[in-house]
C-alpha positions in Angstrom: -5.6 22.8 -14.3 -2.8 21.8 -17.6 -0.7 19.2 -15.6 2.3 18.3 -17.8 2.4 16.1 -21.2 5.8 16.4 -23.1 4.9 15.7 -26.6 7.0 16.1 -29.5 5.7 16.3 -32.4 8.2 15.1 -35.3 6.6 16.1 -39.0 8.9 14.5 -41.0 7.9 14.9 -45.1 9.3 11.8 -46.8 7.5 12.2 -49.9 9.5 9.4 -51.6 9.2 9.7 -55.2 10.4 13.5 -55.4 12.6 13.0 -52.7 11.1 16.2 -51.1 11.3 16.8 -47.5 9.0 19.0 -45.8 9.7 19.7 -41.5 7.1 21.1 -39.9 7.1 22.5 -36.2 5.3 23.8 -33.3 7.1 25.7 -30.5 4.9 27.0 -26.9 2.1 25.5 -28.7 1.7 27.6 -31.8 2.0 26.1 -35.4 5.0 27.2 -37.5 5.6 25.8 -41.1 8.0 26.9 -44.1 6.1 25.3 -46.4 2.1 25.7 -45.6 1.3 24.8 -49.2 2.5 21.4 -48.9 0.7 20.5 -46.1 -2.7 22.3 -45.0 -3.4 22.7 -41.5 -6.4 24.5 -40.7 -5.7 24.5 -36.9 -2.1 25.9 -37.0 -2.6 28.5 -34.6 -4.3 26.7 -31.8 -2.9 25.9 -28.5 -1.5 22.5 -27.8 -4.0 21.5 -24.5 -5.4 18.0 -24.5 -8.5 18.5 -24.1 -10.2 15.9 -21.2 -12.2 14.3 -24.3 -9.1 13.9 -26.2 -7.6 12.1 -23.4 -10.4 9.7 -23.5 -9.4 8.9 -27.2 -6.1 8.5 -26.4 -4.2 6.2 -28.5 -0.2 4.9 -28.2 -0.5 4.9 -32.3 -2.0 6.9 -34.9 -2.7 6.9 -38.0 -5.9 6.2 -40.6 -4.9 3.3 -42.4 -1.3 1.4 -40.4 -0.4 -1.6 -39.2 1.3 -1.5 -36.1 3.6 -5.0 -35.9 4.4 -4.3 -32.3 4.0 -2.7 -29.3 6.4 -4.1 -26.4 6.9 -2.5 -23.0 10.2 -3.4 -20.9 10.9 -2.1 -17.3 13.6 -3.1 -15.1 13.3 -2.3 -11.4 16.1 -2.7 -9.1 16.1 -1.3 -5.6 12.9 1.0 -6.5 14.6 2.5 -9.3 12.7 1.7 -12.8 13.9 1.6 -16.4 11.3 1.5 -18.4 11.6 1.2 -22.3 8.3 1.5 -24.9 9.2 0.5 -28.2 7.1 0.2 -31.7 7.2 -1.0 -35.1 4.5 0.6 -37.3 3.9 0.2 -41.5 2.0 2.4 -43.2 0.2 0.4 -45.0 -2.5 3.2 -46.9 -1.6 4.5 -50.2 -1.7 7.8 -49.6 1.3 9.5 -47.1 0.0 10.4 -43.8 1.0 11.1 -40.0 1.3 8.7 -37.9 2.0 9.3 -34.3 3.4 7.3 -31.7 2.5 8.5 -27.9 3.7 7.3 -24.1 1.6 8.0 -21.5 4.6 8.3 -18.3 4.6 8.7 -14.4 4.7 12.8 -13.9 7.8 11.8 -11.4 9.5 10.2 -14.4 12.7 11.6 -16.1 12.5 10.7 -20.0 16.2 9.5 -20.8 16.3 8.8 -24.6 14.1 8.5 -27.9 15.5 7.0 -30.9 13.5 6.4 -34.0 13.9 5.0 -37.3 12.3 6.7 -40.1 12.7 3.9 -43.4 16.5 3.8 -42.3 17.2 7.4 -41.3 17.7 7.0 -37.6 16.8 9.6 -35.1 19.0 9.9 -31.6 18.7 11.8 -28.5 20.6 13.1 -26.4 19.8 16.1 -23.9 21.3 19.1 -23.8 20.7 22.7 -21.9 17.6 24.6 -23.5 19.4 27.4 -24.9 22.0 25.2 -26.7 19.2 22.7 -27.8 17.4 25.6 -29.0 20.2 27.0 -31.3 21.5 23.5 -32.6 17.6 23.0 -33.5 17.0 26.1 -35.3 20.6 25.7 -37.2 18.3 22.3 -38.4 15.1 24.3 -38.9 16.8 26.8 -41.2 17.9 24.4 -43.8 14.3 23.0 -43.7 14.6 19.8 -41.0 13.1 19.2 -37.4 10.1 20.1 -35.1 9.5 19.9 -31.5 6.7 20.6 -29.1 5.1 20.3 -25.2 1.5 20.3 -24.0 -0.6 19.6 -21.1 -2.7 16.3 -20.6 -5.1 15.8 -17.4 -4.8 13.2 -14.8 -1.3 12.2 -12.9 0.4 11.3 -16.2 2.8 13.0 -19.0 2.6 12.5 -22.5 5.2 12.1 -24.8 3.8 12.6 -28.3 5.8 12.0 -31.5 4.0 12.3 -35.3 5.9 11.5 -38.3 4.4 12.5 -41.7 5.8 9.4 -44.2 4.7 8.1 -48.1 3.0 4.9 -48.3 5.1 1.9 -47.5 7.2 3.2 -44.9 8.3 1.2 -41.8 8.6 3.4 -38.7 10.8 2.3 -35.3 9.8 4.0 -32.3 11.6 3.6 -29.1 11.3 5.9 -25.7 12.9 5.5 -22.5 12.1 6.8 -19.0 13.7 6.9 -15.0 11.9 7.1 -11.9 11.9 6.1 -8.0 9.1 4.2 -6.9 7.5 6.0 -4.1 6.6 3.9 -1.0 2.9 4.8 0.0 0.5 3.4 2.4 3.4 0.1 2.4 4.3 -0.3 -1.2 5.5 0.4 -4.3 3.5 0.5 -7.6 4.8 0.2 -10.8 2.1 1.3 -13.8 2.3 1.4 -17.2 -0.8 2.3 -19.0 -1.1 0.5 -22.6 -3.8 2.0 -25.2 -2.3 0.7 -28.6 -5.8 2.1 -29.9 -5.3 -1.6 -32.3 -5.0 -5.0 -32.3 -1.1 -5.6 -32.3 0.1 -9.3 -33.4 3.5 -7.9 -30.9 1.5 -7.3 -27.8 3.7 -8.2 -25.0 4.8 -6.1 -21.4 7.8 -7.2 -19.0 8.4 -6.0 -15.8 11.2 -7.3 -14.3 11.9 -6.9 -10.4 15.0 -7.3 -8.0 15.0 -6.5 -4.5 18.5 -7.2 -2.9 16.4 -7.8 0.7 13.8 -9.6 -0.9 10.0 -9.2 -2.1 7.7 -9.6 0.9 4.2 -9.4 -1.4 3.7 -8.7 -4.5 0.1 -8.4 -6.9 -0.7 -6.8 -10.4 -4.1 -5.4 -11.6 -5.9 -4.0 -14.7 -8.3 -2.1 -15.8 -9.0 -3.7 -18.9 -11.7 -6.4 -17.6 -11.6 -9.0 -15.6 -10.6 -11.6 -17.9 -6.9 -9.9 -18.3 -6.5 -10.9 -14.7 -5.3 -14.2 -15.7 -3.3 -13.7 -18.5 -0.8 -11.9 -16.0 1.8 -14.2 -15.6 3.8 -13.9 -12.5 7.2 -16.2 -12.2 8.8 -14.6 -8.4 11.7 -16.0 -6.5 12.5 -14.4 -3.1 14.6 -12.0 -4.7 13.0 -11.6 -8.4 9.8 -11.2 -10.1 9.3 -11.5 -13.7 5.7 -10.3 -14.8 4.7 -10.9 -18.3 1.5 -9.4 -20.0 1.6 -11.2 -23.4 -2.1 -11.7 -25.0 -2.6 -12.2 -28.9 -5.0 -11.1 -31.0 -7.8 -13.0 -30.3 -7.5 -12.3 -26.4 -7.0 -8.1 -27.2 -10.3 -8.5 -29.4 -13.4 -6.8 -27.4 -15.5 -9.3 -28.3 -15.2 -12.7 -30.2 -15.5 -10.7 -33.7 -14.8 -7.1 -32.7 -11.5 -5.5 -34.2 -11.3 -3.0 -31.5 -8.8 -3.6 -29.3 -10.4 -3.9 -25.4 -6.3 -3.1 -24.0 -7.2 0.9 -23.2 -5.8 1.3 -19.4 -3.4 0.5 -17.0 -1.7 -2.7 -15.6 -0.2 -1.9 -12.6 2.1 -4.3 -10.4 2.5 -3.5 -6.4 5.0 -4.9 -4.0 7.0 -4.4 -1.0 10.4 -5.9 0.2 11.4 -7.5 3.0 13.0 -5.6 5.8 15.3 -6.8 8.8 15.3 -4.1 10.8 13.8 -1.0 11.6 17.4 0.4 10.6 16.6 0.8 7.0 18.2 -1.0 4.3 21.7 0.4 2.8 22.9 -0.6 -0.6 26.1 0.2 -2.4 26.5 0.1 -6.2 28.8 1.9 -9.0 30.7 3.8 -6.1 27.0 5.5 -5.1 24.8 4.6 -2.3 21.2 4.6 -1.1 20.4 4.1 2.2 16.4 2.9 2.7 13.8 3.8 5.9 10.9 2.5 6.3 10.2 1.2 9.9 7.4 -0.2 11.2 5.9 -1.5 14.2 6.5 1.9 16.1 3.7 4.2 18.1 2.3 6.5 16.2 2.6 10.3 17.3 -0.5 12.2 18.5 -1.7 14.4 16.0 -3.0 18.3 16.3 -4.5 19.2 13.1 -6.3 22.2 12.0 -8.6 21.2 9.1 -8.9 24.4 6.3 -11.6 24.5 3.9 -12.2 26.2 0.8 -16.1 27.2 1.1 -16.1 30.0 -1.6 -18.7 29.7 -5.0 -15.9 27.8 -7.3 -16.5 24.9 -4.9 -20.2 24.3 -5.5 -21.4 21.8 -6.8 -19.0 17.9 -7.4 -16.0 19.8 -5.3 -17.9 20.6 -2.5 -19.9 17.4 -2.4 -16.4 15.3 -2.3 -14.9 17.2 0.2 -17.7 17.3 2.4 -17.8 13.0 1.5 -14.1 12.7 2.0 -14.4 14.8 5.2 -16.7 12.6 7.1 -14.4 9.7 6.4 -11.2 11.6 7.8 -12.6 13.1 10.9 -13.9 9.6 12.0 -10.2 8.4 11.3 -9.2 10.3 14.8 -8.4 9.4 17.8 -8.9 10.4 21.3 -5.4 11.1 21.6 -4.9 13.2 18.4 -6.8 17.4 19.1 -8.0 19.2 16.1 -10.3 21.9 14.5 -12.2 23.1 11.8 -11.6 26.2 9.7 -14.0 27.1 6.7 -13.5 30.3 4.6 -14.4 32.3 1.6 -14.3 35.7 2.0 -14.7 35.6 5.6 -13.2 33.1 7.7 -15.1 30.9 10.3 -13.9 28.7 12.9 -15.9 25.0 13.9 -14.5 26.0 17.1 -12.0 27.8 18.2 -9.7 25.8 20.2 -8.2 22.3 19.2 -10.4 20.1 20.9 -9.9 16.0 21.8 -11.0 13.8 18.8 -13.8 12.2 20.9 -16.5 10.8 19.7 -18.5 13.9 20.7 -16.6 16.3 19.1 -16.3 14.3 16.2 -19.6 14.1 15.5 -20.0 17.7 15.7 -17.7 18.8 13.8 -19.4 16.0 11.2 -22.5 18.3 11.3 -20.7 21.4 10.8 -19.0 20.5 7.7 -22.3 18.9 6.5 -23.6 22.0 6.5 -21.3 23.9 4.9 -22.7 26.0 1.4 -20.1 26.8 -0.8 -20.9 30.7 -1.6 -18.6 34.1 -1.9 -14.7 34.8 -2.6 -11.6 33.1 -1.6 -9.3 34.6 1.2 -6.5 32.4 2.0 -4.5 34.8 3.6 -6.8 35.1 6.7 -7.8 31.7 7.0 -4.4 30.0 6.8 -3.1 33.1 9.2 -6.2 31.8 11.9 -5.2 27.9 11.9 -1.4 28.7 12.7 -2.4 31.6 15.2 -4.7 28.7 16.7 -1.7 26.1 16.9 0.8 28.8 18.2 -1.9 29.7 21.3 -2.4 25.8 22.0 1.6 25.6 22.1 2.0 28.8 24.2 -0.8 27.4 26.6 0.7 24.0 27.0 -1.9 22.1 25.5 0.6 20.6 22.8 2.4 17.4 23.6 5.8 18.4 22.7 6.6 14.8 21.4 3.2 15.6 19.1 2.9 16.2 15.2 1.3 19.9 14.5 -0.4 20.4 10.9 -2.3 22.3 9.1 -4.5 20.7 5.9 -5.7 23.0 3.3 -7.9 22.1 0.6 -8.6 25.0 -2.1 -9.7 24.9 -5.8 -8.6 28.6 -6.4 -7.0 31.8 -6.1 -6.9 34.2 -3.7 -9.4 36.6 -4.6 -10.6 39.0 -1.0 -8.1 40.3 1.2 -4.4 39.6 0.8 -4.3 38.6 -3.1 -0.3 38.4 -3.9 0.6 35.4 -3.9 4.2 36.1 -2.5 2.7 37.8 0.5 0.9 35.6 1.3 3.6 32.7 1.3 6.0 35.5 3.4 2.8 35.7 6.1 2.4 32.5 6.6 6.3 31.8 6.7 7.0 34.3 9.6 3.7 32.9 11.2 4.6 28.7 11.3 6.6 27.5 13.7 9.4 25.4 12.6 7.1 22.3 14.3 4.5 22.9 11.9 3.3 21.9 8.9 1.5 22.7 6.2 -0.2 20.5 3.3 -2.0 21.8 0.7 -4.7 19.4 -1.9 -5.4 21.6 -4.8 -8.9 20.5 -6.0 -10.0 21.2 -9.7 -8.2 21.7 -12.7 -7.4 25.6 -12.9 -6.0 25.7 -9.3 -2.7 27.5 -9.0 -0.8 24.1 -7.8 2.2 25.9 -8.1 1.5 28.4 -5.2 0.0 25.8 -3.4 2.8 23.2 -3.9 5.6 26.3 -2.9 3.3 27.5 0.6 3.6 23.7 1.6 7.6 23.0 0.6 8.2 26.3 2.8 6.7 25.2 5.5 7.4 21.2 5.6 4.8 20.4 3.8 3.8 18.9 0.5 1.0 19.5 -2.3 -0.9 17.3 -3.9 -3.6 17.7 -6.6 -7.0 16.9 -6.5 -9.1 16.2 -10.0 -12.5 17.1 -9.3 -14.0 14.1 -10.7 -16.2 11.2 -9.6 -13.3 10.0 -6.8 -12.4 13.1 -5.5 -13.8 11.9 -2.3 -11.3 8.8 -2.6 -8.4 10.9 -3.1 -8.8 13.4 -0.4 -9.0 10.1 2.0 -6.0 8.4 0.4 -4.0 11.9 0.7 -5.2 11.8 4.3 -4.3 8.4 5.4 -0.4 8.8 3.8 -0.4 11.5 7.1 -2.5 10.7 9.4 0.2 8.0 10.9 3.3 9.8 11.8 5.5 7.6 13.6 8.7 9.7 13.8 10.1 13.2 14.4 13.2 14.6 13.9 15.4 11.9 11.6 18.6 12.1 10.8 20.7 9.6 8.8 24.6 10.8 8.8 28.0 8.5 7.9 31.6 8.5 9.2 34.0 10.9 9.0 35.1 11.0 5.0 33.3 8.2 4.2 30.7 9.8 2.1 30.1 13.0 0.0 27.6 14.6 -2.0 24.9 13.4 0.2 21.1 13.8 -0.7 19.1 15.5 2.0 19.8 13.7 5.2 17.2 15.3 7.7 13.6 14.9 7.5 11.0 16.4 9.8 8.7 13.5 9.7 8.4 10.0 9.0 4.5 8.8 8.1 3.6 4.9 8.9 3.8 3.1 5.2 5.7 5.8 3.5 9.9 5.5 3.0 12.7 7.9 3.6 15.7 7.6 0.5 18.6 9.3 1.1 22.0 9.1 -1.5 25.0 9.9 -2.3 28.7 8.7 -3.4 30.7 6.4 -1.4 34.6 7.9 -0.9 37.5 5.5 -1.2 37.6 3.2 2.1 40.0 1.5 4.4 37.9 -1.6 4.6 34.8 -3.2 3.0 32.1 -1.8 4.8 30.2 1.1 5.5 28.2 2.3 8.2 24.9 4.9 8.5 23.6 6.1 11.7 20.1 7.1 11.5 18.8 9.0 14.9 14.8 9.7 15.7 11.9 10.5 17.8 9.2 8.5 18.7 5.9 9.1 20.6 7.5 8.1 23.9 11.3 7.1 23.0 14.8 8.6 21.3 16.1 5.5 18.9 19.9 5.6 17.4 19.5 2.8 14.6 23.4 2.1 12.6 23.1 -0.8 10.0 26.2 -1.5 8.0 26.8 -3.6 4.3 29.6 -4.6 2.2 30.9 -2.1 -0.4 31.3 -4.7 -3.0 28.6 -7.5 -2.4 25.7 -5.9 -4.2 27.7 -4.9 -7.6 28.8 -9.0 -7.6 25.1 -10.1 -7.5 24.1 -7.6 -10.0 26.8 -8.6 -12.2 25.1 -12.4 -11.8 21.9 -10.6 -13.2 20.5 -11.4 -16.3 18.0 -8.3 -15.9 18.8 -5.8 -13.2 19.5 -2.4 -13.6 22.7 -2.4 -13.1 23.7 1.9 -12.9 20.7 2.0 -10.7 22.4 3.4 -7.8 23.7 6.2 -9.8 20.8 7.0 -11.6 18.4 6.6 -8.7 21.1 9.5 -6.9 20.9 12.2 -9.8 17.3 11.3 -10.0 16.9 12.8 -6.4 19.4 15.3 -6.7 18.0 16.9 -9.2 14.5 16.6 -7.6 15.6 18.1 -4.5 17.6 21.0 -6.5 14.4 22.1 -8.7 12.2 22.0 -5.3 15.2 24.1 -3.8 15.2 26.5 -7.0 11.7 27.0 -6.6 12.3 28.6 -3.3 15.6 30.7 -4.1 15.7 34.0 -2.2 17.2 36.0 -4.6 18.2 35.8 -8.4 21.8 34.7 -8.1 20.9 32.1 -5.6 18.6 30.7 -8.4 20.7 31.0 -11.2 23.6 29.0 -9.2 21.6 25.9 -8.4 19.9 26.2 -12.6 24.1 25.7 -13.4 24.5 22.2 -11.0 20.5 21.3 -11.8 21.8 21.7 -15.7 25.2 20.1 -15.2 23.6 17.1 -13.3 21.1 16.6 -15.9 23.1 16.6 -19.1 25.6 14.0 -17.4 22.6 11.6 -16.2 20.4 12.5 -19.8 17.5 13.7 -17.6 15.0 15.8 -19.8 13.6 18.2 -16.9 12.0 22.0 -17.0 15.5 23.1 -17.5 16.8 21.1 -20.6 15.7 19.6 -23.7 16.2 16.4 -25.7 17.4 17.2 -28.7 17.0 14.7 -31.7 19.4 14.3 -34.9 20.0 11.8 -37.4 23.8 10.5 -37.4 25.5 13.1 -39.9 23.2 15.7 -37.1 21.9 16.9 -40.2 18.5 16.6 -39.3 17.3 17.0 -35.7 14.0 17.2 -33.8 13.3 18.9 -30.4 11.1 17.8 -27.1 10.8 21.0 -24.8 9.6 21.0 -21.3 8.8 24.4 -20.5 7.0 24.8 -16.9 2.7 25.1 -16.6 2.6 27.8 -14.3 -0.5 26.3 -13.3 0.9 22.9 -12.2 4.7 23.5 -10.7 7.0 21.8 -12.5 8.3 18.5 -10.1 8.2 17.4 -6.7 10.9 16.6 -4.2 12.2 13.6 -2.3 8.7 12.4 -1.8 6.7 12.3 1.4 9.0 13.0 4.1 7.1 15.5 6.3 8.2 18.8 4.2 12.4 16.9 4.3 13.1 19.3 1.3 12.7 22.7 3.4 14.8 21.9 6.1 18.7 22.3 6.2 21.1 20.3 5.2 22.9 19.0 8.5 26.8 17.1 8.9 26.8 14.3 7.4 29.3 13.0 9.8 29.1 10.8 13.1 30.8 9.6 16.2 29.5 6.4 17.6 28.1 6.8 20.7 30.6 5.0 23.3 28.0 2.2 23.8 29.2 1.1 20.5 32.7 1.6 20.5 32.5 -0.2 24.1 30.2 -3.4 22.7 32.7 -3.3 19.9 32.6 -7.7 18.5 35.8 -9.8 20.4 38.6 -10.0 18.3 40.2 -12.2 16.6 42.1 -15.1 18.2 45.5 -13.8 17.8 45.0 -10.5 18.9 46.6 -10.2 22.6 44.6 -6.7 23.4 41.8 -5.1 23.1 39.2 -2.2 24.4 39.1 -1.9 27.6 35.9 -3.3 27.9 37.5 -6.6 27.2 40.7 -6.5 28.8 39.1 -5.2 32.5 35.7 -7.1 32.5 33.2 -6.2 34.9 32.2 -8.3 37.5 29.1 -10.5 37.4 26.4 -12.4 37.8 25.4 -14.8 35.0 23.3 -17.1 33.4 24.3 -18.9 30.1 24.4 -21.9 28.3 22.5 -25.0 29.1 21.4 -22.6 31.7 24.8 -22.3 33.7 24.3 -20.2 37.1 27.5 -18.5 38.0 27.5 -16.1 40.9 30.2 -13.6 42.1 30.6 -13.0 45.7 33.0 -9.8 45.5 33.2 -9.9 50.0 34.3 -13.1 50.0 36.3 -12.8 46.1 34.4 -16.5 44.8 32.0 -17.3 42.2 29.8 -19.9 43.2 28.0 -22.0 40.0 25.0 -24.3 40.2 22.5 -26.0 37.2 18.7 -25.9 37.0 17.5 -28.6 35.6 13.9 -27.7 34.8 11.4 -28.5 31.9 11.2 -26.2 28.6 8.6 -24.1 28.6 9.0 -23.1 32.4 10.3 -19.5 33.4 12.2 -18.7 35.9 12.5 -15.5 37.7 15.7 -14.4 38.0 15.5 -11.0 39.4 12.5 -9.1 41.6 12.4 -6.2 42.8 9.4 -5.0 44.0 10.9 -1.9 45.4 12.5 -0.9 42.1 9.6 -2.3 40.3 11.8 -4.4 38.4 11.4 -8.3 37.1 13.7 -10.3 35.5 12.4 -13.7 34.2 13.8 -16.6 31.6 11.9 -18.8 29.7 13.5 -21.9 28.8 13.6 -24.1 25.6 15.1 -27.3 25.0 17.6 -28.8 22.1 16.3 -30.5 19.0 16.9 -33.8 20.4 18.5 -35.9 23.2 22.2 -35.9 22.8 23.9 -38.8 25.1 21.1 -39.5 26.3 20.3 -36.3 28.1 17.8 -33.5 27.2 19.5 -29.7 27.2 17.7 -26.2 28.1 18.4 -23.4 27.8 16.9 -19.8 28.1 15.3 -19.1 24.6 13.6 -15.5 25.7 14.9 -13.4 28.6 12.6 -10.7 29.5 12.9 -7.5 31.5 9.7 -5.8 32.8 9.7 -2.4 34.4 6.8 -2.2 36.0 6.5 1.5 36.8 6.8 2.8 33.3 4.8 -0.2 32.2 7.6 -1.3 30.0 8.4 -4.2 28.8 11.5 -6.1 26.9 10.8 -9.5 25.8 14.8 -10.5 23.9 14.6 -13.9 21.8 16.8 -15.2 19.2 14.3 -14.1 16.7 13.9 -10.2 17.9 13.3 -7.8 20.6 10.1 -7.1 21.8 9.4 -3.9 23.6 6.2 -2.5 24.9 4.8 0.3 27.3 1.4 -1.0 27.8 -0.4 0.5 24.9 1.9 -0.2 21.9 4.3 -2.6 20.9 7.4 -2.2 18.8 9.8 -4.6 17.4 13.6 -4.4 16.6 15.8 -7.3 14.9 19.5 -8.3 15.3 20.2 -7.6 12.5 21.1 -3.6 13.4 22.6 -1.9 16.4 20.6 0.4 17.8 19.8 2.3 20.8 16.3 2.9 22.1 15.1 5.3 25.0 11.5 5.7 26.9 11.4 7.3 30.1 14.3 5.9 32.4 14.6 2.4 30.0 17.2 2.4 27.5 17.5 -0.6 25.0 21.2 -0.4 23.6 21.3 -3.2 21.0 24.9 -4.3 19.0 24.1 -6.4 16.0 23.7 -10.0 15.9 25.8 -9.7 19.5 24.2 -8.5 22.7 21.0 -6.3 24.2 21.9 -3.9 27.3 18.3 -3.0 29.2 19.3 -0.1 31.4 17.1 0.8 34.1 16.9 4.9 35.2 21.1 4.1 34.6 21.2 2.1 38.1 20.5 -1.1 37.1 21.8 -2.8 33.7 20.8 -6.5 31.9 22.6 -7.6 29.2 21.6 -10.4 26.9 24.2 -11.9 24.6 23.3 -13.9 21.5 24.5 -17.0 20.8 23.9 -18.8 16.8 24.6 -22.2 16.2 24.8 -24.2 13.1 21.0 -24.0 11.6 21.1 -27.8 10.0 22.7 -29.0 14.0 21.6 -32.1 14.6 21.3 -30.8 19.0 21.8 -27.8 19.2 19.3 -24.3 19.2 19.9 -20.7 19.3 19.9 -19.5 22.9 20.4 -16.7 25.3 22.3 -15.5 28.6 22.0 -13.3 30.8 24.7 -11.0 32.7 24.1 -9.0 35.7 27.0 -6.6 36.9 27.5 -7.1 40.7 27.2 -3.2 41.1 23.3 -2.6 40.2 21.9 -0.8 43.1 18.7 -2.9 44.1 16.5 -2.0 46.7 16.6 -4.5 49.7 13.3 -6.5 48.4 15.3 -7.6 46.0 15.1 -11.6 45.0 15.0 -14.1 43.0 17.4 -16.9 41.7 20.1 -14.7 41.1 18.1 -11.0 42.8 19.0 -12.5 46.4 22.6 -12.4 46.1 22.7 -8.7 45.9 23.0 -9.1 49.6 25.7 -11.1 50.2 25.6 -14.3 52.3 28.3 -15.2 54.3 30.3 -18.6 52.9 33.4 -20.5 54.6 35.0 -22.9 52.3 37.1 -25.6 54.5 38.3 -28.9 53.9 39.7 -28.7 50.2 40.5 -32.4 49.4 41.1 -34.4 46.1 38.0 -35.2 44.3 37.1 -38.4 42.0 38.4 -36.5 39.4 42.1 -35.6 40.3 41.2 -32.0 37.9 38.8 -31.3 40.4 39.3 -30.4 44.0 36.3 -31.1 46.6 35.0 -29.2 49.6 32.7 -27.9 52.2 30.6 -25.0 52.1 28.6 -23.6 54.7 26.2 -21.1 53.6 22.8 -19.9 55.1 23.3 -22.4 57.6 23.7 -25.3 55.8 27.1 -28.1 55.1 27.0 -28.3 51.2 29.6 -30.6 49.6 31.0 -28.5 46.9 33.5 -29.2 43.3 35.7 -26.7 42.5 35.4 -26.8 38.5 35.2 -23.9 35.6 32.0 -21.9 33.4 32.2 -20.0 30.8 31.8 -16.2 30.7 31.1 -15.5 26.9 31.3 -11.3 26.9 34.8 -11.7 25.8 34.4 -14.7 23.1 31.6 -15.8 22.5 32.5 -18.6 20.3 34.9 -20.2 23.0 34.1 -18.4 25.9 36.5 -17.4 29.4 37.0 -19.8 31.8 35.6 -18.6 35.7 36.9 -21.5 38.1 33.7 -21.7 40.7 32.8 -23.8 43.4 30.1 -26.0 42.2 27.0 -26.8 43.8 25.3 -29.7 43.2 21.1 -30.6 43.1 20.4 -27.7 41.4 22.0 -25.1 44.1 20.0 -26.6 46.5 21.3 -25.1 50.3 22.8 -22.1 48.3 19.6 -20.5 47.0 16.6 -19.8 48.4 14.2 -22.7 49.2 13.9 -25.2 46.4 14.5 -24.3 42.5 10.8 -25.3 41.4 9.9 -22.3 43.7 11.1 -19.9 41.6 8.7 -20.5 38.6 6.4 -17.7 37.3 3.6 -18.2 34.8 4.1 -15.1 32.7 7.6 -13.6 30.9 6.3 -10.1 33.4 5.4 -12.1 36.7 6.9 -11.2 40.3 8.3 -13.7 42.1 5.2 -14.5 45.1 7.3 -13.5 48.0 4.9 -15.8 50.5 
């Protein structure tokens, strides 16, 4: 296995006294020179491949007698997109001309964007060109004896950019490298890693990491593997949206020991963080004419899994590979639940099954499978084709027999270390066989273990079947690598995710349909924003969960973020444009590897080239041409693909999102979104039908005022309930329908005018047949199905459907819970000024009169679904001239009532609409059955006792 290293070998012989210059170069790993008599390199034709031993001796700055004046690294991370700059200033302090090296390890997912070098005043500046063009220009300079370059490989998860320059004594060299990457979210965090291996003590050694996240930084931590003593040298300054991490050890602090001349700085500095999320709808950002939609919901029920583990037990797995695989499988099997189904297949030249069928992940089955795996002995050849076909057949058989939950996730996890040697050995045929047999709802994940595995094949076969591939390095922590990968795919939360936008609002959208979403990860969609009539962009995300289907809406002010970025000193202002190009290129490279024809491949290639050159990304199809200001001296950084390694991955862990066809980005909002649009400004006389023709309802709002509409009498009756904060009042109990609606009272901050007012702070809807409870508060909308809890915020419009219950949330406005399309409960949100001395946020409840309750319904409001006979007579002037008084006969009682009005806030949440009603005094005494205290229940999901 030879993972990719970008190695720019620049031999610039500036032999100062004679003004004689010699340039030597390497192409595709072999040395070529024009004046070998001047420079003697005995290993001229050696393949330029770094071994693991060389990696242990890696140094950022190489040279026998040199002074490194400074080594500085700066990363600017804005909205998960990082721009990193590495700078170093070096002097040849020796008495002889020598080669000085500048080496930078960068993440594999990163794209180099530029490299500049100043050698004794000769400035070389980089630009990205199409490979053929760059090589032709480079060849012109070479013909004059001018420039040099190579790419070569190392190990682990990094690439190495390597530069060497041959200079006379006293020379000053300044190096500067730039690269960009999107940070992937894994297991709930983003991690930015910087490899620091200066190889010597440096007077000015400094690392700065600037983070700006518009929604805010939730958590941040740093770590290093230099040693415990360096932890206290990492300083973190943090505010809600920004963080600055500084690592600046002085010379003494860099020493391995007090009297040592060697540097202890040899390893990785890690910055790990996550962002705040105010809704499961995702985070939509717009900047510089581009948008980015981040989607990482949480608090969702996990989907059940159907997993077939396919383990290579051929002879090449002998030793540490097998030991680490067995160790990892023990922990992975323990992670399965009884709702999961699984089996284990092991293969060499033969294929064996621990169980021919999927079985539940019970403790008995897991223990038996662990014993089976423990006794595996590697021997023989490798029959990948038959093993994978067996796994697919197992899933297909279970599906045909109805043993697989249609909402579950079915996957095959392949662990192998080599090429097929038995049975079908042609890789393209194996890929076609598996693709043909796999169903659209199955996924294949490939883990290539070891250095010599054909990773390119494993990546293609995974991508072709809605999965991803990952390399597992065969060393002491291989088991941990396997477990970490499984952790990333072991918690599927959603299926069939699609992100869409209103018509003509966006273009050039990246992959917007994803097969799965795994907890702790993140899906990212980017594109260009078209000219809009207003200043708001809206996205709609649809997905299916374990038991529910959701539609989520989020919107953003298209100018707000740019104004915010302009104020930030260390933000990456062009992040959205570069991030869009980064994702697009990554996805097109993946698409290119699966292209069905040469013509299709050429077309994709041209698109990649155009975009890479426009955005200055060094990709497998472009090269970095570094040349002097007069273009007479040129150097080349090339990046040929290692066939054992594969080029690069797509958009991250999206359950095989790269292979799904793109879907139309246009989305029409559902009717419930349009009908519940917030109220128009006061000067607008007419609005949608929902505003102008409000349905008759029974409602409870404000502190709390009850309004009961009596359709047969065509009148409204009002009453208040004067109870205590903390009390839970039953509003509807319908044992026939299995429905309970309750409201919990809260008090205002302090007494006002000598009176302590109460409001509804929580309204709960409990549907007993499905065990579903919805608790709405001013903070969030909590949803439980008896086993799993979900949480949605007021920050996004959403639609959630589970069985017969539908929850429709309109951002910062209202929630409607619909039961079996026959009963609706709408809760309005009332926000007040946060610093108001008395008032608090509260809720209002609205129940349509046409709700189809059972005859058993009761509760403070529910009892009036069976309308009582009401007679009003003896209408007369009252103490207040504007309020008439009268006598009401109802339920055998004669009540003195007052004509007044209360507020219906559906049309106008600020001022409300007047509803004229007859007011019943004394907490509705005589109008409601019994005393109001009889309607106080112990819990939010309690039914009213009918005794």
